[in-house]
C-alpha positions as CSV (number, residue, x, y, z in Angstrom):
1,X,70.8,119.8,105.1
2,X,73.0,117.7,107.5
3,X,70.0,115.6,108.6
4,X,69.0,115.0,104.9
5,X,72.5,114.0,104.0
6,X,72.6,111.6,107.0
7,X,69.3,109.9,105.9
8,X,70.6,109.5,102.3
9,X,73.8,107.6,103.5
10,X,72.1,105.2,105.8
11,X,71.7,102.5,103.1
12,X,75.4,102.9,102.3
13,X,76.3,101.9,105.8
14,X,75.1,98.4,105.1
15,X,76.0,98.1,101.5
16,X,79.7,99.1,102.1
17,X,80.2,98.2,105.8
18,X,80.6,101.9,106.7
19,X,78.7,102.0,109.9
20,X,81.8,101.1,112.0
21,X,83.8,103.9,110.4
22,X,81.2,106.5,111.2
23,X,80.5,105.2,114.7
24,X,84.2,105.5,115.5
25,X,84.3,109.0,114.2
26,X,81.3,109.8,116.4
27,X,83.0,108.3,119.4
28,X,86.2,110.3,118.8
29,X,84.7,113.6,117.8
30,X,81.4,114.0,119.7
31,X,83.1,116.4,122.1
32,X,85.6,117.9,119.6
33,X,85.1,120.6,116.9
34,X,87.2,120.0,113.8
35,X,86.8,123.7,112.8
36,X,88.2,124.9,116.1
37,X,91.0,122.3,116.1
38,X,92.1,123.4,112.7
39,X,91.9,127.1,113.5
40,X,93.9,126.7,116.8
41,X,96.6,124.6,115.1
42,X,97.3,127.1,112.3
43,X,97.1,130.2,114.4
44,X,99.6,128.6,116.9
45,X,102.0,127.1,114.4
46,X,101.8,129.3,111.3
47,X,100.2,132.5,112.7
48,X,97.4,132.3,110.1
49,X,93.8,131.2,110.0
50,X,93.0,128.3,107.7
51,X,89.4,127.5,106.9
52,X,88.4,123.9,107.5
53,X,86.3,122.3,104.8
54,X,84.2,119.2,104.9
55,X,83.1,116.9,102.1
56,X,79.8,115.1,102.6
57,X,80.1,111.3,102.6
58,X,77.3,111.2,100.0
59,X,79.6,113.3,97.7
60,X,82.3,110.7,98.1
61,X,79.8,108.1,96.9
62,X,79.0,110.3,93.9
63,X,82.7,110.7,93.1
64,X,83.3,106.9,93.0
65,X,80.3,106.3,90.8
66,X,80.5,109.3,88.5
67,X,84.2,109.5,87.8
68,X,84.5,106.5,88.2
69,X,87.1,105.4,90.8
70,X,88.3,101.8,90.3
71,X,89.8,99.2,92.6
72,X,93.2,99.6,90.9
73,X,93.3,103.4,91.6
74,X,95.5,105.0,94.2
75,X,93.7,108.1,95.4
76,X,95.5,110.9,97.3
77,X,93.2,113.2,99.3
78,X,94.9,116.5,99.9
79,X,93.9,118.2,103.2
80,X,92.0,115.1,104.3
81,X,91.0,116.7,107.6
82,X,89.6,114.2,110.0
83,X,90.0,111.5,107.4
84,X,86.4,110.3,107.2
85,X,86.1,110.8,103.4
86,X,89.4,108.9,102.8
87,X,87.7,105.9,104.5
88,X,84.5,106.3,102.5
89,X,86.4,106.5,99.2
90,X,88.3,103.4,100.1
91,X,85.4,101.3,101.3
92,X,83.1,102.2,98.4
93,X,85.7,101.7,95.6
94,X,88.1,99.2,97.3
95,X,90.9,101.4,95.9
96,X,94.1,102.5,97.8
97,X,93.7,105.8,99.5
98,X,96.3,108.1,101.0
99,X,95.1,111.0,103.2
100,X,97.4,114.0,103.4
101,X,97.0,116.4,106.4
102,X,99.0,118.8,108.6
103,X,97.0,118.8,111.8
104,X,98.5,116.2,114.1
105,X,95.4,115.4,116.0
106,X,93.4,114.7,112.9
107,X,96.1,112.2,111.7
108,X,96.4,110.6,115.2
109,X,92.7,109.9,115.4
110,X,92.4,108.7,111.7
111,X,95.3,106.3,112.3
112,X,93.7,105.0,115.5
113,X,90.5,104.2,113.6
114,X,92.4,102.7,110.7
115,X,94.3,100.4,113.1
116,X,91.2,99.5,115.1
117,X,89.3,98.5,112.0
118,X,92.3,96.9,110.4
119,X,91.8,98.7,107.1
120,X,95.0,98.1,105.2
121,X,94.2,100.0,102.0
122,X,94.0,103.4,103.6
123,X,96.9,105.4,105.2
124,X,97.4,108.9,106.6
125,X,100.5,111.0,106.1
126,X,101.2,114.1,108.3
127,X,102.9,116.3,105.8
128,X,102.6,119.7,104.0
129,X,100.9,119.1,100.7
130,X,103.8,120.8,98.8
131,X,106.3,118.3,100.2
132,X,104.3,115.1,99.3
133,X,105.6,112.7,96.6
134,X,102.6,112.2,94.3
135,X,104.2,109.9,91.9
136,X,102.1,106.9,92.9
137,X,98.8,108.7,92.6
138,X,96.4,107.9,89.8
139,X,93.8,110.2,91.1
140,X,94.1,113.3,93.4
141,X,91.2,114.9,95.2
142,X,92.0,118.5,95.9
143,X,89.5,120.5,98.0
144,X,90.9,123.5,96.3
145,X,88.3,126.0,97.5
146,X,90.1,126.2,100.8
147,X,93.5,127.1,99.5
148,X,95.2,130.3,98.3
149,X,96.1,131.2,94.7
150,X,99.8,131.0,95.8
151,X,99.5,127.4,97.0
152,X,97.5,126.3,93.9
153,X,100.1,127.8,91.6
154,X,102.9,126.0,93.6
155,X,101.0,122.7,93.3
156,X,100.5,123.1,89.6
157,X,104.3,123.6,89.3
158,X,105.0,120.5,91.5
159,X,102.5,118.4,89.5
160,X,104.4,119.0,86.2
161,X,106.2,115.7,87.0
162,X,102.9,113.7,87.3
163,X,102.5,110.9,84.8
164,X,100.4,111.6,81.8
165,X,96.9,110.2,82.5
166,X,96.8,111.2,86.2
167,X,93.4,112.5,87.1
168,X,92.8,115.4,89.5
169,X,89.5,116.5,91.1
170,X,89.2,120.2,92.0
171,X,86.3,122.1,93.6
172,X,85.0,125.5,92.3
173,X,87.4,125.8,89.4
174,X,89.6,123.9,87.0
175,X,93.3,124.1,86.9
176,X,93.3,125.6,83.4
177,X,91.9,128.7,85.0
178,X,95.4,129.2,86.5
179,X,97.0,129.3,83.0
180,X,98.2,125.7,82.7
181,X,97.5,123.7,79.5
182,X,98.7,120.4,81.0
183,X,95.2,119.2,81.8
184,X,92.0,118.5,79.9
185,X,88.7,118.7,81.7
186,X,86.9,115.4,81.3
187,X,83.8,116.1,83.4
188,X,82.2,118.8,85.5
189,X,79.2,118.5,87.7
190,X,77.6,120.1,90.7
191,X,78.1,118.6,94.2
192,X,76.7,119.7,97.6
193,X,79.0,120.7,100.4
194,X,78.2,121.9,103.9
195,X,78.5,125.5,102.7
196,X,76.4,125.0,99.5
197,X,76.7,123.6,96.0
198,X,79.7,124.1,93.7
199,X,81.0,122.7,90.5
200,X,83.5,119.9,90.7
201,X,86.0,119.4,87.9
202,X,87.6,116.1,86.9
203,X,90.7,116.8,84.7
204,X,93.3,114.5,83.3
205,X,97.0,115.2,82.8
206,X,97.8,115.4,79.0
207,X,101.3,116.8,79.0
208,X,104.4,117.2,81.1
């Protein structure tokens, strides 16, 4: 599957000038395992194991085209991990992207790549997702499959202050399945991830 995904994204390297992004990720991570880095950090700092989840770059392309994501959007990627998808979302759509991540090494390397490539419309914040100010977001990508029910419910409560019209992408389930009526599902479609296919939901805030 990884080989097939890589073959599919080769044309995108040239269309959206993404080769330098991926080459820098290869140079920085060829001898590092993000799954182990994530596990080690959370076991040491929070005494718990947190599963690391990847989004395929091709899925980022599908998000931009299917949702769609526009140049005037400000996208917050929650749990941005190594940050690769934040770069892909920005380069394909030319929108503003903010990656939110707790693991310091992920943030350090992502910022290093951002500075080296002088990409001014993407930034990375080292912060707990429950402490983030989401007021500037027009679209939030939440890889929700990796988070507990407790965190999801706390986020839903925090997002009560989001502006009406804000869009949120979730994986595996919609926010309405947690009892909130603040959102309307606009679109649902299947997307491939490293662990298999799942349904992705695009919902829009309709009430505060």
